[in-house]
ZAVEX-827019 format. One record per residue: residue number from 1; x, y, z of N, C-alpha, C, CB in turn. Coordinates in Angstrom, 3 decimals. Atoms other than C-alpha are relative to their C-alpha. Glycine has a CB too. Layout:
N
<site><pos>NUM</pos><n_X>X</n_X><n_Y>Y</n_Y><n_Z>Z</n_Z><ca_X>X</ca_X><ca_Y>Y</ca_Y><ca_Z>Z</ca_Z><c_X>X</c_X><c_Y>Y</c_Y><c_Z>Z</c_Z><cb_X>X</cb_X><cb_Y>Y</cb_Y><cb_Z>Z</cb_Z></site>
...
This chain:
57
<site><pos>1</pos><n_X>-0.553</n_X><n_Y>-1.062</n_Y><n_Z>0.727</n_Z><ca_X>-55.442</ca_X><ca_Y>-61.093</ca_Y><ca_Z>-74.263</ca_Z><c_X>-1.113</c_X><c_Y>0.882</c_Y><c_Z>-0.335</c_Z><cb_X>0.750</cb_X><cb_Y>-0.454</cb_Y><cb_Z>-1.206</cb_Z></site>
<site><pos>2</pos><n_X>1.056</n_X><n_Y>-0.944</n_Y><n_Z>0.313</n_Z><ca_X>-58.734</ca_X><ca_Y>-59.906</ca_Y><ca_Z>-75.380</ca_Z><c_X>-0.628</c_X><c_Y>0.714</c_Y><c_Z>1.008</c_Z><cb_X>-0.946</cb_X><cb_Y>-0.584</cb_Y><cb_Z>-0.629</cb_Z></site>
<site><pos>3</pos><n_X>0.488</n_X><n_Y>-0.904</n_Y><n_Z>-0.982</n_Z><ca_X>-59.910</ca_X><ca_Y>-58.796</ca_Y><ca_Z>-72.215</ca_Z><c_X>0.859</c_X><c_Y>1.097</c_Y><c_Z>0.270</c_Z><cb_X>-0.256</cb_X><cb_Y>-0.649</cb_Y><cb_Z>1.177</cb_Z></site>
<site><pos>4</pos><n_X>-0.970</n_X><n_Y>-1.220</n_Y><n_Z>-0.034</n_Z><ca_X>-56.822</ca_X><ca_Y>-56.467</ca_Y><ca_Z>-71.776</ca_Z><c_X>-0.098</c_X><c_Y>0.885</c_Y><c_Z>-1.038</c_Z><cb_X>1.359</cb_X><cb_Y>-0.371</cb_Y><cb_Z>0.011</cb_Z></site>
<site><pos>5</pos><n_X>0.333</n_X><n_Y>-0.938</n_Y><n_Z>1.207</n_Z><ca_X>-57.579</ca_X><ca_Y>-55.118</ca_Y><ca_Z>-75.344</ca_Z><c_X>-1.276</c_X><c_Y>0.631</c_Y><c_Z>0.260</c_Z><cb_X>-0.086</cb_X><cb_Y>-0.756</cb_Y><cb_Z>-1.402</cb_Z></site>
<site><pos>6</pos><n_X>1.395</n_X><n_Y>-0.700</n_Y><n_Z>-0.332</n_Z><ca_X>-61.105</ca_X><ca_Y>-54.392</ca_Y><ca_Z>-74.216</ca_Z><c_X>-0.054</c_X><c_Y>1.004</c_Y><c_Z>1.133</c_Z><cb_X>-1.032</cb_X><cb_Y>-1.057</cb_Y><cb_Z>0.370</cb_Z></site>
<site><pos>7</pos><n_X>-0.267</n_X><n_Y>-0.916</n_Y><n_Z>-1.213</n_Z><ca_X>-59.898</ca_X><ca_Y>-52.813</ca_Y><ca_Z>-71.024</ca_Z><c_X>0.704</c_X><c_Y>1.327</c_Y><c_Z>-0.565</c_Z><cb_X>1.011</cb_X><cb_Y>-0.783</cb_Y><cb_Z>1.165</cb_Z></site>
<site><pos>8</pos><n_X>-0.765</n_X><n_Y>-1.148</n_Y><n_Z>0.504</n_Z><ca_X>-57.599</ca_X><ca_Y>-50.650</ca_Y><ca_Z>-72.988</ca_Z><c_X>-0.961</c_X><c_Y>0.949</c_Y><c_Z>-0.893</c_Z><cb_X>1.273</cb_X><cb_Y>-0.543</cb_Y><cb_Z>-0.870</cb_Z></site>
<site><pos>9</pos><n_X>1.028</n_X><n_Y>-0.906</n_Y><n_Z>0.765</n_Z><ca_X>-60.443</ca_X><ca_Y>-49.486</ca_Y><ca_Z>-75.388</ca_Z><c_X>-0.822</c_X><c_Y>0.541</c_Y><c_Z>0.791</c_Z><cb_X>-0.797</cb_X><cb_Y>-0.619</cb_Y><cb_Z>-0.972</cb_Z></site>
<site><pos>10</pos><n_X>0.880</n_X><n_Y>-0.814</n_Y><n_Z>-0.931</n_Z><ca_X>-62.668</ca_X><ca_Y>-48.685</ca_Y><ca_Z>-72.444</ca_Z><c_X>0.707</c_X><c_Y>1.117</c_Y><c_Z>0.470</c_Z><cb_X>-0.499</cb_X><cb_Y>-0.767</cb_Y><cb_Z>1.181</cb_Z></site>
<site><pos>11</pos><n_X>-0.740</n_X><n_Y>-1.262</n_Y><n_Z>-0.763</n_Z><ca_X>-59.975</ca_X><ca_Y>-46.620</ca_Y><ca_Z>-70.731</ca_Z><c_X>0.161</c_X><c_Y>1.205</c_Y><c_Z>-1.094</c_Z><cb_X>1.674</cb_X><cb_Y>-0.477</cb_Y><cb_Z>0.625</cb_Z></site>
<site><pos>12</pos><n_X>-0.195</n_X><n_Y>-0.954</n_Y><n_Z>1.063</n_Z><ca_X>-59.344</ca_X><ca_Y>-44.773</ca_Y><ca_Z>-74.095</ca_Z><c_X>-1.494</c_X><c_Y>0.731</c_Y><c_Z>-0.261</c_Z><cb_X>0.612</cb_X><cb_Y>-0.807</cb_Y><cb_Z>-1.376</cb_Z></site>
<site><pos>13</pos><n_X>1.414</n_X><n_Y>-0.560</n_Y><n_Z>0.271</n_Z><ca_X>-63.199</ca_X><ca_Y>-44.202</ca_Y><ca_Z>-74.663</ca_Z><c_X>-0.355</c_X><c_Y>0.927</c_Y><c_Z>1.169</c_Z><cb_X>-1.140</cb_X><cb_Y>-1.203</cb_Y><cb_Z>-0.139</cb_Z></site>
<site><pos>14</pos><n_X>0.160</n_X><n_Y>-0.801</n_Y><n_Z>-1.132</n_Z><ca_X>-63.305</ca_X><ca_Y>-42.847</ca_Y><ca_Z>-71.087</ca_Z><c_X>0.861</c_X><c_Y>1.250</c_Y><c_Z>0.152</c_Z><cb_X>0.197</cb_X><cb_Y>-0.803</cb_Y><cb_Z>1.078</cb_Z></site>
<site><pos>15</pos><n_X>-0.969</n_X><n_Y>-1.161</n_Y><n_Z>-0.195</n_Z><ca_X>-60.528</ca_X><ca_Y>-40.278</ca_Y><ca_Z>-71.760</ca_Z><c_X>1.092</c_X><c_Y>-0.248</c_Y><c_Z>0.697</c_Z><cb_X>-0.539</cb_X><cb_Y>1.065</cb_Y><cb_Z>0.612</cb_Z></site>
<site><pos>16</pos><n_X>-1.164</n_X><n_Y>0.421</n_Y><n_Z>-0.756</n_Z><ca_X>-58.038</ca_X><ca_Y>-42.125</ca_Y><ca_Z>-69.882</ca_Z><c_X>1.235</c_X><c_Y>-0.708</c_Y><c_Z>-0.868</c_Z><cb_X>-0.532</cb_X><cb_Y>-0.988</cb_Y><cb_Z>1.075</cb_Z></site>
<site><pos>17</pos><n_X>-1.064</n_X><n_Y>0.552</n_Y><n_Z>0.742</n_Z><ca_X>-54.581</ca_X><ca_Y>-43.352</ca_Y><ca_Z>-70.947</ca_Z><c_X>-0.396</c_X><c_Y>-1.476</c_Y><c_Z>-0.398</c_Z><cb_X>1.328</cb_X><cb_Y>0.066</cb_Y><cb_Z>0.836</cb_Z></site>
<site><pos>18</pos><n_X>0.355</n_X><n_Y>1.483</n_Y><n_Z>0.469</n_Z><ca_X>-54.825</ca_X><ca_Y>-46.577</ca_Y><ca_Z>-72.923</ca_Z><c_X>0.681</c_X><c_Y>-1.018</c_Y><c_Z>0.725</c_Z><cb_X>0.334</cb_X><cb_Y>-0.255</cb_Y><cb_Z>-1.458</cb_Z></site>
<site><pos>19</pos><n_X>-0.837</n_X><n_Y>1.056</n_Y><n_Z>-0.826</n_Z><ca_X>-52.114</ca_X><ca_Y>-48.192</ca_Y><ca_Z>-70.710</ca_Z><c_X>-0.154</c_X><c_Y>0.233</c_Y><c_Z>1.487</c_Z><cb_X>1.585</cb_X><cb_Y>0.073</cb_Y><cb_Z>-0.354</cb_Z></site>
<site><pos>20</pos><n_X>-0.155</n_X><n_Y>-0.192</n_Y><n_Z>-1.343</n_Z><ca_X>-51.874</ca_X><ca_Y>-48.690</ca_Y><ca_Z>-66.980</ca_Z><c_X>1.556</c_X><c_Y>0.080</c_Y><c_Z>0.260</c_Z><cb_X>-0.719</cb_X><cb_Y>-1.127</cb_Y><cb_Z>0.790</cb_Z></site>
<site><pos>21</pos><n_X>-1.379</n_X><n_Y>-0.297</n_Y><n_Z>-0.239</n_Z><ca_X>-48.588</ca_X><ca_Y>-47.077</ca_Y><ca_Z>-66.230</ca_Z><c_X>0.515</c_X><c_Y>-0.718</c_Y><c_Z>1.110</c_Z><cb_X>0.212</cb_X><cb_Y>1.378</cb_Y><cb_Z>0.202</cb_Z></site>
<site><pos>22</pos><n_X>-0.309</n_X><n_Y>0.721</n_Y><n_Z>-1.280</n_Z><ca_X>-48.465</ca_X><ca_Y>-48.474</ca_Y><ca_Z>-62.805</ca_Z><c_X>0.377</c_X><c_Y>-1.442</c_Y><c_Z>-0.199</c_Z><cb_X>-1.187</cb_X><cb_Y>0.052</cb_Y><cb_Z>0.935</cb_Z></site>
<site><pos>23</pos><n_X>-0.386</n_X><n_Y>1.467</n_Y><n_Z>0.292</n_Z><ca_X>-48.497</ca_X><ca_Y>-52.017</ca_Y><ca_Z>-64.149</ca_Z><c_X>1.221</c_X><c_Y>-0.069</c_Y><c_Z>-0.931</c_Z><cb_X>-1.225</cb_X><cb_Y>-0.798</cb_Y><cb_Z>-0.691</cb_Z></site>
<site><pos>24</pos><n_X>-1.097</n_X><n_Y>0.015</n_Y><n_Z>0.957</n_Z><ca_X>-46.019</ca_X><ca_Y>-51.274</ca_Y><ca_Z>-66.831</ca_Z><c_X>1.147</c_X><c_Y>0.240</c_Y><c_Z>0.940</c_Z><cb_X>-0.122</cb_X><cb_Y>1.103</cb_Y><cb_Z>-1.214</cb_Z></site>
<site><pos>25</pos><n_X>-1.045</n_X><n_Y>-0.282</n_Y><n_Z>-0.943</n_Z><ca_X>-43.736</ca_X><ca_Y>-49.821</ca_Y><ca_Z>-64.176</ca_Z><c_X>0.437</c_X><c_Y>-1.381</c_Y><c_Z>0.683</c_Z><cb_X>-0.514</cb_X><cb_Y>1.083</cb_Y><cb_Z>1.078</cb_Z></site>
<site><pos>26</pos><n_X>-0.147</n_X><n_Y>1.163</n_Y><n_Z>-0.918</n_Z><ca_X>-44.161</ca_X><ca_Y>-52.998</ca_Y><ca_Z>-61.982</ca_Z><c_X>0.641</c_X><c_Y>-1.160</c_Y><c_Z>-0.942</c_Z><cb_X>-1.521</cb_X><cb_Y>-0.456</cb_Y><cb_Z>0.697</cb_Z></site>
<site><pos>27</pos><n_X>-0.540</n_X><n_Y>0.987</n_Y><n_Z>0.935</n_Z><ca_X>-43.149</ca_X><ca_Y>-55.246</ca_Y><ca_Z>-65.105</ca_Z><c_X>1.361</c_X><c_Y>0.388</c_Y><c_Z>-0.270</c_Z><cb_X>-0.795</cb_X><cb_Y>-0.115</cb_Y><cb_Z>-1.290</cb_Z></site>
<site><pos>28</pos><n_X>-1.246</n_X><n_Y>-0.514</n_Y><n_Z>0.258</n_Z><ca_X>-40.131</ca_X><ca_Y>-53.023</ca_Y><ca_Z>-65.872</ca_Z><c_X>0.872</c_X><c_Y>-0.273</c_Y><c_Z>1.366</c_Z><cb_X>-0.131</cb_X><cb_Y>1.562</cb_Y><cb_Z>-0.425</cb_Z></site>
<site><pos>29</pos><n_X>-0.742</n_X><n_Y>0.100</n_Y><n_Z>-1.368</n_Z><ca_X>-38.994</ca_X><ca_Y>-53.176</ca_Y><ca_Z>-62.089</ca_Z><c_X>0.297</c_X><c_Y>-1.551</c_Y><c_Z>0.162</c_Z><cb_X>-0.966</cb_X><cb_Y>0.615</cb_Y><cb_Z>1.342</cb_Z></site>
<site><pos>30</pos><n_X>-0.346</n_X><n_Y>1.476</n_Y><n_Z>-0.168</n_Z><ca_X>-39.411</ca_X><ca_Y>-57.050</ca_Y><ca_Z>-61.924</ca_Z><c_X>1.025</c_X><c_Y>-0.550</c_Y><c_Z>-1.011</c_Z><cb_X>-1.282</cb_X><cb_Y>-0.844</cb_Y><cb_Z>-0.130</cb_Z></site>
<site><pos>31</pos><n_X>-1.064</n_X><n_Y>0.534</n_Y><n_Z>0.814</n_Z><ca_X>-37.410</ca_X><ca_Y>-57.647</ca_Y><ca_Z>-64.984</ca_Z><c_X>1.426</c_X><c_Y>0.661</c_Y><c_Z>0.325</c_Z><cb_X>-0.378</cb_X><cb_Y>0.217</cb_Y><cb_Z>-1.492</cb_Z></site>
<site><pos>32</pos><n_X>-1.220</n_X><n_Y>-0.750</n_Y><n_Z>-0.530</n_Z><ca_X>-34.738</ca_X><ca_Y>-55.098</ca_Y><ca_Z>-63.688</ca_Z><c_X>0.554</c_X><c_Y>-0.776</c_Y><c_Z>1.122</c_Z><cb_X>-0.337</cb_X><cb_Y>1.472</cb_Y><cb_Z>0.487</cb_Z></site>
<site><pos>33</pos><n_X>-0.564</n_X><n_Y>0.826</n_Y><n_Z>-1.008</n_Z><ca_X>-34.499</ca_X><ca_Y>-56.789</ca_Y><ca_Z>-60.532</ca_Z><c_X>0.641</c_X><c_Y>-1.247</c_Y><c_Z>-0.258</c_Z><cb_X>-0.883</cb_X><cb_Y>-0.255</cb_Y><cb_Z>0.814</cb_Z></site>
<site><pos>34</pos><n_X>-0.338</n_X><n_Y>1.366</n_Y><n_Z>0.265</n_Z><ca_X>-34.033</ca_X><ca_Y>-60.267</ca_Y><ca_Z>-61.951</ca_Z><c_X>1.296</c_X><c_Y>0.110</c_Y><c_Z>-0.898</c_Z><cb_X>-1.241</cb_X><cb_Y>-0.813</cb_Y><cb_Z>-0.718</cb_Z></site>
<site><pos>35</pos><n_X>-1.183</n_X><n_Y>0.167</n_Y><n_Z>1.098</n_Z><ca_X>-31.540</ca_X><ca_Y>-59.241</ca_Y><ca_Z>-64.958</ca_Z><c_X>0.722</c_X><c_Y>1.268</c_Y><c_Z>-0.011</c_Z><cb_X>-0.531</cb_X><cb_Y>-0.327</cb_Y><cb_Z>-1.561</cb_Z></site>
<site><pos>36</pos><n_X>-0.721</n_X><n_Y>-1.310</n_Y><n_Z>0.060</n_Z><ca_X>-30.311</ca_X><ca_Y>-55.693</ca_Y><ca_Z>-64.150</ca_Z><c_X>-0.433</c_X><c_Y>0.783</c_Y><c_Z>-1.314</c_Z><cb_X>1.620</cb_X><cb_Y>-0.246</cb_Y><cb_Z>0.018</cb_Z></site>
<site><pos>37</pos><n_X>0.183</n_X><n_Y>-0.686</n_Y><n_Z>1.065</n_Z><ca_X>-29.990</ca_X><ca_Y>-53.342</ca_Y><ca_Z>-67.047</ca_Z><c_X>-0.579</c_X><c_Y>-0.682</c_Y><c_Z>-1.278</c_Z><cb_X>1.143</cb_X><cb_Y>0.535</cb_Y><cb_Z>-0.219</cb_Z></site>
<site><pos>38</pos><n_X>0.561</n_X><n_Y>0.684</n_Y><n_Z>1.169</n_Z><ca_X>-30.658</ca_X><ca_Y>-55.910</ca_Y><ca_Z>-69.849</ca_Z><c_X>-1.460</c_X><c_Y>-0.432</c_Y><c_Z>0.271</c_Z><cb_X>0.872</cb_X><cb_Y>-1.239</cb_Y><cb_Z>-0.370</cb_Z></site>
<site><pos>39</pos><n_X>1.302</n_X><n_Y>0.302</n_Y><n_Z>-0.332</n_Z><ca_X>-33.775</ca_X><ca_Y>-56.861</ca_Y><ca_Z>-67.893</ca_Z><c_X>-0.948</c_X><c_Y>1.207</c_Y><c_Z>-0.382</c_Z><cb_X>-0.061</cb_X><cb_Y>-0.351</cb_Y><cb_Z>1.478</cb_Z></site>
<site><pos>40</pos><n_X>0.975</n_X><n_Y>-1.183</n_Y><n_Z>0.436</n_Z><ca_X>-35.144</ca_X><ca_Y>-53.285</ca_Y><ca_Z>-68.326</ca_Z><c_X>-0.054</c_X><c_Y>0.137</c_Y><c_Z>-1.458</c_Z><cb_X>0.445</cb_X><cb_Y>1.413</cb_Y><cb_Z>0.580</cb_Z></site>
<site><pos>41</pos><n_X>0.108</n_X><n_Y>-0.145</n_Y><n_Z>1.434</n_Z><ca_X>-34.397</ca_X><ca_Y>-53.234</ca_Y><ca_Z>-71.917</ca_Z><c_X>-0.960</c_X><c_Y>-1.072</c_Y><c_Z>-0.740</c_Z><cb_X>1.415</cb_X><cb_Y>-0.094</cb_Y><cb_Z>-0.561</cb_Z></site>
<site><pos>42</pos><n_X>0.798</n_X><n_Y>1.228</n_Y><n_Z>0.532</n_Z><ca_X>-36.188</ca_X><ca_Y>-56.664</ca_Y><ca_Z>-72.475</ca_Z><c_X>-1.466</c_X><c_Y>0.434</c_Y><c_Z>0.297</c_Z><cb_X>0.418</cb_X><cb_Y>-1.525</cb_Y><cb_Z>0.786</cb_Z></site>
<site><pos>43</pos><n_X>1.236</n_X><n_Y>-0.492</n_Y><n_Z>-0.458</n_Z><ca_X>-39.154</ca_X><ca_Y>-55.262</ca_Y><ca_Z>-70.440</ca_Z><c_X>-0.514</c_X><c_Y>1.105</c_Y><c_Z>-0.814</c_Z><cb_X>0.104</cb_X><cb_Y>0.406</cb_Y><cb_Z>1.349</cb_Z></site>
<site><pos>44</pos><n_X>0.508</n_X><n_Y>-1.089</n_Y><n_Z>0.740</n_Z><ca_X>-39.475</ca_X><ca_Y>-52.109</ca_Y><ca_Z>-72.485</ca_Z><c_X>-0.388</c_X><c_Y>-0.551</c_Y><c_Z>-1.415</c_Z><cb_X>1.059</cb_X><cb_Y>1.168</cb_Y><cb_Z>-0.066</cb_Z></site>
<site><pos>45</pos><n_X>0.240</n_X><n_Y>0.666</n_Y><n_Z>1.220</n_Z><ca_X>-39.198</ca_X><ca_Y>-54.161</ca_Y><ca_Z>-75.676</ca_Z><c_X>-1.443</c_X><c_Y>-0.870</c_Y><c_Z>-0.037</c_Z><cb_X>1.247</cb_X><cb_Y>-0.927</cb_Y><cb_Z>-0.235</cb_Z></site>
<site><pos>46</pos><n_X>1.331</n_X><n_Y>0.774</n_Y><n_Z>-0.089</n_Z><ca_X>-41.992</ca_X><ca_Y>-56.677</ca_Y><ca_Z>-74.508</ca_Z><c_X>-1.174</c_X><c_Y>0.910</c_Y><c_Z>0.130</c_Z><cb_X>-0.015</cb_X><cb_Y>-0.973</cb_Y><cb_Z>1.216</cb_Z></site>
<site><pos>47</pos><n_X>1.011</n_X><n_Y>-0.978</n_Y><n_Z>-0.180</n_Z><ca_X>-44.216</ca_X><ca_Y>-53.772</ca_Y><ca_Z>-73.369</ca_Z><c_X>-0.433</c_X><c_Y>0.594</c_Y><c_Z>-1.367</c_Z><cb_X>0.502</cb_X><cb_Y>1.085</cb_Y><cb_Z>0.945</cb_Z></site>
<site><pos>48</pos><n_X>0.187</n_X><n_Y>-0.667</n_Y><n_Z>1.312</n_Z><ca_X>-43.862</ca_X><ca_Y>-52.071</ca_Y><ca_Z>-76.728</ca_Z><c_X>-0.596</c_X><c_Y>-1.012</c_Y><c_Z>-1.008</c_Z><cb_X>1.382</cb_X><cb_Y>0.582</cb_Y><cb_Z>-0.542</cb_Z></site>
<site><pos>49</pos><n_X>0.587</n_X><n_Y>1.062</n_Y><n_Z>0.801</n_Z><ca_X>-44.740</ca_X><ca_Y>-55.365</ca_Y><ca_Z>-78.633</ca_Z><c_X>-1.482</c_X><c_Y>-0.169</c_Y><c_Z>0.350</c_Z><cb_X>0.765</cb_X><cb_Y>-1.324</cb_Y><cb_Z>0.215</cb_Z></site>
<site><pos>50</pos><n_X>1.349</n_X><n_Y>0.117</n_Y><n_Z>-0.414</n_Z><ca_X>-47.739</ca_X><ca_Y>-55.743</ca_Y><ca_Z>-76.467</ca_Z><c_X>-0.956</c_X><c_Y>1.263</c_Y><c_Z>-0.337</c_Z><cb_X>0.032</cb_X><cb_Y>-0.255</cb_Y><cb_Z>1.476</cb_Z></site>
<site><pos>51</pos><n_X>0.892</n_X><n_Y>-1.158</n_Y><n_Z>0.408</n_Z><ca_X>-48.980</ca_X><ca_Y>-52.279</ca_Y><ca_Z>-77.107</ca_Z><c_X>-0.275</c_X><c_Y>0.090</c_Y><c_Z>-1.301</c_Z><cb_X>0.500</cb_X><cb_Y>1.220</cb_Y><cb_Z>0.333</cb_Z></site>
<site><pos>52</pos><n_X>0.187</n_X><n_Y>-0.091</n_Y><n_Z>1.432</n_Z><ca_X>-48.777</ca_X><ca_Y>-52.594</ca_Y><ca_Z>-80.798</ca_Z><c_X>-0.533</c_X><c_Y>-1.254</c_Y><c_Z>-0.663</c_Z><cb_X>1.264</cb_X><cb_Y>0.356</cb_Y><cb_Z>-0.619</cb_Z></site>
<site><pos>53</pos><n_X>0.701</n_X><n_Y>1.295</n_Y><n_Z>0.654</n_Z><ca_X>-50.320</ca_X><ca_Y>-56.135</ca_Y><ca_Z>-81.133</ca_Z><c_X>-1.160</c_X><c_Y>0.255</c_Y><c_Z>-0.466</c_Z><cb_X>-0.218</cb_X><cb_Y>-1.124</cb_Y><cb_Z>0.860</cb_Z></site>
<site><pos>54</pos><n_X>1.239</n_X><n_Y>-0.232</n_Y><n_Z>0.540</n_Z><ca_X>-53.170</ca_X><ca_Y>-56.179</ca_Y><ca_Z>-83.352</ca_Z><c_X>-0.182</c_X><c_Y>1.439</c_Y><c_Z>-0.882</c_Z><cb_X>-0.939</cb_X><cb_Y>-0.067</cb_Y><cb_Z>1.185</cb_Z></site>
<site><pos>55</pos><n_X>0.095</n_X><n_Y>-1.126</n_Y><n_Z>0.695</n_Z><ca_X>-52.473</ca_X><ca_Y>-52.790</ca_Y><ca_Z>-84.787</ca_Z><c_X>0.695</c_X><c_Y>0.056</c_Y><c_Z>-1.443</c_Z><cb_X>0.494</cb_X><cb_Y>0.972</cb_Y><cb_Z>0.845</cb_Z></site>
<site><pos>56</pos><n_X>-0.589</n_X><n_Y>0.042</n_Y><n_Z>1.538</n_Z><ca_X>-51.707</ca_X><ca_Y>-52.241</ca_Y><ca_Z>-88.634</ca_Z><c_X>1.389</c_X><c_Y>0.824</c_Y><c_Z>0.234</c_Z><cb_X>-1.149</cb_X><cb_Y>0.857</cb_Y><cb_Z>-1.318</cb_Z></site>
<site><pos>57</pos><n_X>-1.400</n_X><n_Y>-0.706</n_Y><n_Z>0.128</n_Z><ca_X>-48.006</ca_X><ca_Y>-51.227</ca_Y><ca_Z>-89.291</ca_Z><c_X>0.932</c_X><c_Y>-0.308</c_Y><c_Z>1.073</c_Z><cb_X>-0.127</cb_X><cb_Y>1.512</cb_Y><cb_Z>-0.019</cb_Z></site>
């Protein structure tokens, strides 16, 4: 997980988005294919948790 955090910081420092949107879409589609609409909701919640891990608040 630390590597992903470092990559995110590097992307932000380079003026790029902090997240890889294509990767996030891949995760969402995978959960959706397996579980339907509930899978989409689960994937979105998991991605949100991952984005905010280690941040205060």
